[in-house]
C-alpha positions in Angstrom: 60.7 2.8 37.4 57.8 1.3 39.5 56.2 -1.4 37.3 53.5 -3.7 38.6 52.1 -7.0 37.1 48.5 -7.3 36.2 46.6 -10.5 35.4 48.0 -12.5 32.5 51.4 -11.0 33.2 50.7 -7.6 31.4 53.1 -4.9 32.6 51.7 -1.7 34.0 53.7 1.6 33.9 53.3 4.7 36.1 53.1 8.4 35.0 56.8 8.8 35.7 57.5 6.6 32.7 56.0 9.2 30.4 57.3 12.6 29.3 54.3 15.0 29.5 56.0 18.3 30.3 59.2 20.2 29.5 59.9 17.8 26.7 62.6 19.9 25.0 64.8 19.9 28.1 64.4 16.2 28.9 67.6 14.2 28.9 68.4 11.6 26.2 68.4 8.8 28.8 65.0 9.8 30.0 63.6 9.7 26.4 65.1 6.2 25.9 63.4 5.0 29.0 60.1 6.6 28.3 56.9 4.7 27.2 55.3 7.7 25.6 54.3 11.3 25.8 50.8 10.9 27.1 49.9 8.8 30.2 46.2 9.2 29.6 46.5 7.5 26.2 48.2 4.6 27.9 45.5 4.3 30.5 42.8 4.1 27.8 44.7 1.5 26.1 45.0 -0.6 29.2 41.2 -0.4 29.8 40.5 -1.5 26.3 43.0 -4.4 26.3 42.3 -5.6 29.8 38.9 -7.0 28.7 40.4 -8.8 25.8 42.6 -11.6 27.3 43.0 -13.3 23.8 44.8 -10.1 22.6 47.0 -10.1 25.6 48.0 -13.7 25.0 48.6 -13.0 21.3 51.0 -10.2 22.3 52.9 -12.6 24.6 53.0 -15.2 21.9 54.4 -12.5 19.5 57.0 -11.6 22.1 58.3 -15.2 22.2 58.2 -15.4 18.4 60.4 -12.3 18.1 62.9 -13.7 20.6 63.1 -16.9 18.5 63.5 -15.0 15.3 66.2 -13.0 16.9 68.1 -16.2 17.8 67.6 -17.4 14.3 68.8 -14.1 12.6 72.4 -15.3 12.2 71.2 -18.2 10.1 68.6 -16.1 8.4 71.2 -13.7 7.2 71.4 -13.8 3.5 75.1 -14.3 3.4 75.2 -17.0 6.1 75.5 -20.1 3.8 77.9 -18.3 1.4 80.1 -17.5 4.5 79.9 -21.1 5.7 80.9 -22.4 2.3 84.0 -20.2 2.2 84.9 -21.2 5.8 84.7 -24.9 4.7 86.8 -24.4 1.6 89.4 -22.6 3.7 89.2 -25.2 6.5 88.3 -22.6 9.0 91.8 -21.0 8.9 91.1 -17.6 10.2 94.8 -16.5 9.9 94.1 -15.9 6.2 93.3 -12.3 5.3 90.3 -13.2 3.1 88.8 -15.1 6.1 89.3 -12.2 8.4 87.4 -10.0 5.9 84.5 -12.3 5.5 84.3 -13.1 9.2 84.2 -9.4 10.1 81.6 -8.8 7.4 79.4 -11.6 8.7 79.7 -10.8 12.5 79.1 -7.1 12.2 76.2 -7.2 9.9 74.7 -10.1 11.9 74.8 -8.0 15.1 73.0 -5.2 13.3 70.3 -7.7 12.2 69.9 -9.0 15.8 69.5 -5.4 17.0 66.9 -4.8 14.3 64.9 -7.8 15.4 65.0 -6.9 19.0 63.4 -3.5 18.1 60.2 -5.4 17.3 59.9 -6.1 21.1 58.9 -2.4 21.4 55.6 -2.4 19.4 53.9 0.5 21.4 54.6 4.2 22.2 51.8 6.3 23.5 51.8 9.8 22.1 49.6 12.7 20.9 48.5 12.9 17.3 47.0 16.0 15.8 43.7 15.7 13.8 40.9 17.8 12.6 39.0 17.0 15.8 41.9 18.0 18.0 44.4 15.7 19.7 43.9 11.9 19.5 45.8 9.1 21.1 48.3 7.0 19.0 49.7 3.8 20.3 51.4 2.2 17.3 55.2 2.3 16.9 55.5 -0.1 14.0 58.2 2.2 12.4 61.4 2.8 14.4 60.9 6.6 14.0 57.9 6.5 16.4 59.8 5.0 19.4 62.9 6.7 20.8 64.5 3.5 22.1 63.7 1.5 19.0 65.1 4.3 16.8 68.3 4.3 18.9 68.7 0.5 18.7 67.7 -0.2 15.1 68.6 2.9 13.2 71.7 4.2 15.2 73.5 1.3 16.8 72.4 -1.3 14.2 73.4 1.1 11.4 76.8 1.4 12.9 77.3 -2.5 12.7 75.8 -2.7 9.3 77.9 -0.1 7.7 81.2 -1.1 9.3 80.5 -4.7 8.3 80.1 -3.5 4.7 83.3 -1.4 4.9 85.2 -4.5 6.0 84.0 -6.3 2.9 84.7 -3.2 0.7 88.4 -3.7 1.3 88.4 -7.0 -0.5 88.7 -5.6 -4.0 91.4 -3.2 -2.9 93.6 -5.9 -1.4 92.7 -8.2 -4.3 94.0 -5.5 -6.7 97.0 -4.7 -4.6 98.1 -8.4 -4.7 98.0 -8.4 -8.5 99.2 -4.8 -9.4 101.1 -3.6 -6.3 103.8 -2.1 -8.6 101.4 -0.2 -10.7 101.5 3.6 -10.3 97.7 3.6 -11.0 97.0 1.9 -7.6 96.5 5.3 -6.1 93.2 5.5 -8.0 91.9 2.4 -6.2 93.1 3.8 -2.8 91.4 7.1 -3.5 88.0 5.7 -4.7 88.0 3.1 -1.8 88.6 5.9 0.7 85.9 8.0 -0.7 83.5 5.0 -0.8 84.2 4.3 2.9 83.7 8.0 3.9 80.3 8.0 2.3 79.2 5.2 4.5 80.7 6.9 7.6 78.7 10.0 6.7 75.6 7.8 6.5 76.3 6.6 10.1 76.8 10.3 11.2 73.5 11.3 9.6 71.5 8.8 11.7 73.2 10.0 14.9 72.3 13.6 14.1 68.6 12.8 14.4 68.4 12.3 18.1 65.7 10.1 19.8 64.6 13.3 21.7 63.8 15.0 18.4 61.4 12.5 17.2 58.5 14.2 19.2 58.0 17.9 19.5 57.1 20.0 22.5 53.5 19.1 22.2 54.2 15.4 22.4 53.4 14.8 18.8 55.3 12.7 16.3 57.7 15.1 14.5 56.9 13.9 11.0 58.3 16.9 9.2 61.7 16.7 10.8 61.8 12.9 10.1 60.9 13.5 6.4 63.8 16.0 6.1 66.1 13.4 7.6 65.0 10.9 4.8 65.6 13.5 2.2 69.3 13.6 3.2 69.1 9.8 3.7 68.3 9.1 0.1 70.9 11.6 -1.2 73.6 9.8 0.7 72.3 6.5 -0.4 72.6 7.7 -4.0 76.1 8.9 -3.4 77.1 5.6 -1.9 75.8 3.8 -5.0 77.7 6.1 -7.4 80.9 5.9 -5.4 80.5 2.1 -5.4 80.3 2.1 -9.1 83.3 4.4 -9.5 85.3 2.2 -7.1 84.5 -0.9 -9.0 85.5 0.7 -12.3 88.8 1.9 -10.8 89.6 -1.7 -9.7 88.6 -3.0 -13.1 90.8 -0.4 -14.8 93.9 -1.2 -12.8 93.4 -5.0 -13.1 92.9 -4.7 -16.8 95.9 -2.6 -17.3 98.1 -4.9 -15.3 96.9 -8.2 -16.7 96.7 -7.0 -20.4 100.3 -8.1 -20.8 99.4 -11.6 -20.0 98.2 -14.1 -22.6 94.5 -14.5 -22.7 92.2 -17.3 -23.8 90.0 -16.4 -26.7 86.5 -17.4 -25.5 83.1 -16.1 -24.8 82.1 -13.8 -21.9 80.9 -16.6 -19.6 84.3 -18.4 -19.9 86.2 -15.1 -19.2 83.9 -14.5 -16.2 85.0 -17.9 -14.7 88.7 -17.3 -15.5 89.4 -13.6 -14.8 88.5 -11.5 -11.7 88.2 -8.3 -13.6 85.2 -9.6 -15.5 83.5 -10.4 -12.2 84.1 -6.9 -11.0 82.8 -5.5 -14.2 79.5 -7.4 -13.7 79.2 -5.8 -10.3 79.7 -2.4 -11.7 77.3 -3.1 -14.5 74.5 -4.0 -12.0 75.0 -0.6 -10.4 74.7 1.1 -13.8 71.3 -0.6 -14.3 69.8 0.4 -11.0 71.3 3.9 -10.7 68.8 5.7 -13.2 65.9 4.4 -11.3 67.1 5.5 -7.9 68.4 8.8 -9.2 65.0 9.6 -10.9 63.1 8.8 -7.6 65.3 11.3 -5.7 64.9 13.9 -8.3 61.1 13.6 -8.4 60.9 13.6 -4.7 62.8 17.0 -4.5 60.8 18.3 -7.4 57.4 17.7 -5.8 58.7 18.9 -2.4 60.0 22.2 -3.5 57.3 23.1 -6.2 54.2 21.5 -4.8 55.1 21.2 -1.0 54.3 17.4 -1.1 56.3 16.4 2.0 55.2 12.8 2.4 55.4 11.3 -1.0 56.9 7.8 -0.8 59.4 7.4 -3.6 61.4 4.7 -1.7 63.0 1.9 -3.7 64.6 0.2 -0.7 64.5 -3.3 -2.2 66.3 -2.2 -5.4 68.8 -0.3 -3.4 69.5 -3.3 -1.3 69.9 -5.5 -4.3 72.3 -3.2 -6.0 74.3 -2.7 -2.8 74.6 -6.4 -1.8 75.5 -7.6 -5.3 79.1 -6.6 -4.9 79.3 -8.7 -1.7 77.9 -11.8 -3.4 80.7 -11.3 -6.0 83.3 -11.7 -3.2 82.1 -15.2 -2.5 81.7 -16.1 -6.2 85.3 -14.8 -6.8 86.7 -17.0 -4.0 84.8 -20.1 -5.3 86.0 -19.6 -8.9 89.6 -18.9 -7.8 89.6 -22.2 -5.8 88.2 -24.0 -8.8 90.7 -22.5 -11.1 93.5 -23.5 -8.8 92.4 -27.1 -8.5 92.0 -27.5 -12.3 95.5 -26.0 -12.9 97.1 -28.2 -10.3 95.6 -31.3 -12.0 96.8 -30.3 -15.4 100.3 -29.6 -14.2 100.5 -33.0 -12.4 99.3 -34.8 -15.5 101.8 -33.0 -17.6 104.7 -33.8 -15.1 103.8 -37.5 -15.2 103.7 -37.6 -19.0 107.0 -35.8 -19.2 108.7 -38.1 -16.7 107.3 -41.2 -18.5 108.5 -39.9 -21.8 112.0 -39.2 -20.4 112.0 -42.7 -18.9 111.1 -44.2 -22.3 113.9 -42.4 -24.1 116.5 -43.3 -21.5 115.7 -47.0 -21.8 115.0 -47.0 -25.5 118.2 -49.0 -26.3 117.3 -51.4 -23.5 114.1 -52.5 -25.1 111.7 -51.3 -22.5 108.3 -50.4 -23.8 107.4 -46.8 -24.5 105.5 -44.7 -21.8 102.3 -45.2 -23.7 102.0 -48.9 -22.9 104.2 -49.0 -19.8 101.4 -48.6 -17.4 99.6 -51.7 -18.7 102.3 -54.0 -17.3 101.4 -55.7 -14.1 104.1 -55.6 -11.5 103.8 -59.2 -10.6 104.7 -60.2 -14.1 108.3 -59.2 -13.4 108.5 -61.5 -10.4 106.9 -64.6 -12.0 109.9 -66.7 -13.1 107.5 -69.5 -14.3 105.4 -67.1 -16.5 105.0 -68.5 -20.0 106.0 -65.1 -21.3 109.5 -65.3 -19.8 111.1 -65.6 -23.2 109.4 -62.4 -24.2 110.8 -60.6 -21.1 114.3 -61.9 -21.9 114.1 -60.5 -25.4 112.9 -57.1 -24.0 115.2 -56.8 -21.1 118.9 -57.2 -21.6 121.4 -58.1 -19.0 121.9 -54.5 -18.0 118.3 -53.9 -17.1 116.8 -55.3 -13.9 113.7 -55.1 -11.9 115.6 -52.8 -9.6 116.1 -50.4 -12.5 112.5 -50.2 -13.2 111.6 -49.6 -9.6 114.2 -46.9 -9.3 112.8 -45.2 -12.3 109.3 -45.4 -11.1 110.4 -44.0 -7.7 112.1 -41.1 -9.5 109.0 -40.4 -11.5 106.9 -40.2 -8.3 109.5 -38.0 -6.6 109.5 -35.6 -9.5 105.7 -35.4 -9.6 105.6 -34.7 -5.9 108.2 -32.0 -6.2 106.5 -30.4 -9.2 103.2 -30.4 -7.3 104.8 -28.8 -4.3 106.4 -26.1 -6.5 103.2 -25.4 -8.3 101.3 -25.3 -5.0 103.3 -22.3 -3.8 102.3 -20.4 -6.9 98.5 -21.0 -6.8 95.5 -20.8 -4.6 96.6 -24.1 -3.0 98.8 -22.0 -0.7 95.7 -21.2 1.3 96.9 -24.0 3.7 100.4 -22.7 3.9 99.8 -19.2 5.5 103.0 -18.1 7.2 102.3 -14.5 7.9 104.9 -13.2 5.4 104.5 -10.1 3.4 103.4 -11.8 0.4 100.5 -13.5 2.1 98.0 -12.4 -0.6 100.0 -13.9 -3.4 97.5 -16.6 -4.0 95.2 -14.0 -5.3 97.3 -13.4 -8.3 95.6 -16.3 -10.1 
């Protein structure tokens, strides 16, 4: 394409950059490279803007702003700080399966966000617009559907990364459940619902690729609003199916976990306490959020179809995108919450076991030396070590009365060493059964065993 530079650096395009004839037979690549369907509209726009240098400068500033926002989009991503926190807790050990899942989720969805930001660098597309007075020129492409290249980048390629990033995170509950209830025959329910859930998202990707950039404008060079609206009818149906399948998937995970863990002793407490201790309650909350929002989204789809078929209202806006996004993302927030609470539970359990081991060892030491006059474990820790080495201490008679000839300082030191050794061994044994094994990944088959907690 032959582009020339005007004053203030504004780019000029030629008629070859526009698709004005034979639009139905134009190649996809040509549509992606095009700047519009009416070169005359572009010329009128240039004449109008060439006398307003402030507007040209504002557009250049906006371009720089969009580039900076694009660079910042990985940090702006709503899951960035949650992801960073989990990376820190796991010490950036990407050999762990949970780290691979969270990393894939973050990278893929961030790439989608970057492409979506870059699409804003294409604010204009020059095309015909039908009105009562005939054809008028339109220049705005604020929505991706009004620019072929922007549609391709932000609604086809970006959608591919967004959805596969979600699919990566969708496997977390399945593997989480498999680690706890691998022997359960009911695991097939989780596999089935997870597979269906993933297929709904793949069908969502296919839907976007079925609406080609060359179909956004008709033979007359007009924006094909009717075809785009039909696309969004199917769009919202699949979105609704995705939310329903998500709820079914979460309930299947909850059912299998509940069934497998029902044999274990439970702490009688309120719901908040159970939410902190048991993963199935966290999954239950995620499903409950879907139940709250599903009636609203379902009603909006039903009303949209009702008015379309009975009143021919084609452009009613029943979109509840923010609600859909909140309902869809809640389950991914629960992944991070689940990991944090699992780590917290592991640390608390480790501390309790270590304290119990020390008390048991001290109690055993007290019983073994009862006949030797050594003080009980309750007061043993208050003795200062240097007291045993001070031969000139005024309390020497006291020690002589408490320690007979068969008890020496060496005996006490040996007992204390034994106590420490037992505590370390106990901690090591416990570590292999809890989330502390995060740092001991060895690639074995049972690498997800830490999720049993």
